[in-house]
N, C-alpha and C positions, 0 to 999 in steps of 0.2 A: 900555476896559473889557475884562477877560479874559473869554473865553468861559465859563469856569466860574462867573463872577459872575452869569450870567444865571440866571433862575429855572428851572433844570433839575432836576427831582426825580430821585432815583435810580431810580424805577420807570418812567421814560419809555421808550417804545419806541425802539429804535435809529434808526428813520427819523424820529421826532420830533426826536431830537437833530440829525440831519442837516438837517432843515428849519430848525431854529433857527440852525444855522451858516450855511446859505444866506441866511437873512434877515439875519443879522448882517453878512455880507459884501456884501449887496445883489446876490446872484447871481440871475439868472433861473432859476426852477425850476418843476417841475410834479410834484405829488404824484400819481403814476400810480395807485397803490393804497395800501392801508394798509401794505404791506410793501415799497414801491418808490417811489423818487423820482428824477427826472431833472433835471439842471441844466446850464447853460452857464457855463463859467469861461474868462475871457479870459486868454490867455497872450501872450508876446511874439511867437511865431510863428503861433499859431492861436487860435481859440476852440475849446475842448475840450468835447465832450459827455460828461458824467459821469452814470452811473447807479449808484445804490446800492440793493441789495435785501437784505432780511433773510430768512433761512431759519431758522425756528424749529426745524425738524427737525434741521438741521445745526448750529444755534447759530452761524451764520456771517453776518457782514455782508460782502457781496460788492460790490466796486467794479469798474466797467468804465469806462475812460476811452478815448474814441475820437476819431479824426480821419480825414477822408476822404483817401484816397491811391489814385491810379490808376497804378501803375508799369507800364512796358511789360513785356509778357509775357517778352521775352527777358532781362530783368534780374531776374526772380524768384529765380533761384538765388543770385545775389549778394545780393539783399535778404534772403533767408532766412539767409544766412551773417552778414550784418550784424545781424540780429535775434538770432542766437545769441551774437554777440560782445556785444551790448548786454545780453542777459540774464545773461551772465557777470559783468557789472559792477553788476547790480541785486541788492541784498541782500534786498529785499522786493518781490514782484510780478514780473511777466514780460510781455514783449511777444509778440504773435502777430499774424498778418495774416489777416483774414477776406476771402478772395478774392471770394467771391460778393457780399458787401456792399461790397467795395472800401473796407474800413476797416482802419486800423492800430489795434490795441487794446492797452492796458495793463490787466492784470487783477491783482487782489489780493483775498484773502479773509482777513478778520479773524475768527479763531475765538474765540468767547466762551463756551466750554464751561463747564458747571457753574454756569450762572446769572450769569456775569460780566457787567458792565455796561460799555459803551463810553462813556467820558467825552467831553465836548465837545472838549477839547484833543486827545485821541487821535484822534477822528474828523476834526478839522480838520487834524491832522498827516497823516493818511492821504490826504485829498484833496489837500493841498499836495504831498505826496511823489509822487503820481501825475502831477500837472501838471508838477512839476520833472523827473521822469523823461522825460516826453514832450518838454519843452522841451530837455532835454539831448541827446536822441538824434534829434530831428527833423532837424537839419541833416545828420547822417550818413546818415539814410535818404534824404533828398533827393539828396545827392551820389551815392549808389549808384544810385538809380533814374533820375536825370535827367542827371547829369554824367558817367556811365560811369566813376566812380571805383571802384577796388577797395575792398572792405569794410575792409581793414586801414588803408588811407590815409584813408578817410572817417571812421573811428572816432577819428582824431586830433583832430577838431573837437569831439568829445563830451567836453568837459572836466568835471572834477568840480566840485562846488560850492566856491566860494572861502570860506575861513574867515579871520577876523581883519579887520584894517583896513590900508589902504594909507597 
């Protein structure tokens, strides 16, 4: 059943939409507040912690997708270079590293100005795009941090999504 076939009224709060999607996919989630939800989404490389928060003032649905990473201090310069290269390949959203929390972070803000409504397919696509970006670049970040590979070489493993059939 398509997500849009669920009983989602147009006046639902964006976090209500996210909660319906999490339920549809059977993801573990916690409704932290009326305007915020956290969930765990299993990927190939990791389980990603995803938080979505609605800001009515900004009319923005903010997504933060994180995974733990504790790179050696001496590799941070190369890791930041790798992050910049990854961000150059991301059309929507961006990576950053929160050193104090030891988290790799993918962030995206969906602006819904003028009373726009986020549809279920749009929010599902947003969440899946974040997970796919993390899955795509995770091996490159690991190669830079732990295998002492230069960022240019490590990025060669970050292949784009395959289209079509073999």
